[in-house]
Phi, psi and omega in degrees: 000109184281153174255127185240131173244123186235126176231121176223107183282340179287319180263359184057047176249117180225113179206162173235131188225135167260106191311120177079001183232310188216141177217126179241117184231151177260131182232130176287144182227145183295313184286326182246170178289310177199164175225158180252124176256124180249119178246117178242114184053251184252007185254138178246135175232148178239140181226133179255099187284338179253111181287161181297320175251139183269123181274164176296140177287135176279147182287138181269151176292144184288131176250149181282161180295325179295321179291322177297317180296317181296323178293317180296319179296318178294316179299320180295319179292326176287321180298327177296339180281343178287145178249135178276113181273324182212135177219117176228124181231124179229108187231156171227118181277355185067013174233111189301321182288323176295319177298320180292327178285330178282336185304312177294327177294318178292326177302312180287332174293325178297333182291333187228326195258324185176208178247107178237129183227149173247136173230163181245026185245005177084015180262135176233131183211138175225126171236121182228125179236109179253146177222145181209168176241145179300330180294326178292323179293315179299318179297317181294325176292318179295316179293328179293319182288335182270000000 
């Protein structure tokens, strides 16, 4: 059962999916900032993570630097198990000289890594499709602990 992470800024699609079982997606809403749609099998649930009035933040317990480093290392080891299935980047920095400097870099990246484009029309788009398997995450956790 693959785990899919999909980000598409042009179509405003952002979701994490366990193929055939669970899908958690972020949806923009006019009245609220955003809502989270959770689909489990055939049931849909909606959750509004940002309330209309912001409450005071509760103080978090202090974590040591050593614990923070181990968490960051574990997250990095899990992130390395993901495979990039699709990567498309189309940007305009609104600075003509910077666009011209990025053009040769993107040209050479297109030869091997993905689809990178520079435009001069003010359009920005990112499409990222990552895929993983739960067994790979479990293996990285076991390797990290040993």
